[in-house]
C-alpha angles and dihedrals in degrees: 000000000000122000105230127210102277105260109128093169128033135167111245131166108257117214093208097044092036092217140076110281138169112278121190125212107247102170144355135192140172107249099173133005105287096008126101124195114211123189118205128190126209111240091210103051109000098249112156127219128191119214126185120212135180114246121229118241090251091055091052092049092049091048093051092049093051 
């Protein structure tokens, strides 16, 4: 399991709601070395979005030690 950047709620544009809504982080995983996949869910309609982020070197080190 990867420790994501702490952002449990973010504002993202929802395709179903057609406006910016609260999205909560529901899962995260390391898909490639240095890349984290985060899945967010809209709190209004349940739409999910996947966002890819680059991990910092300290996150990679902590993940390898765990």
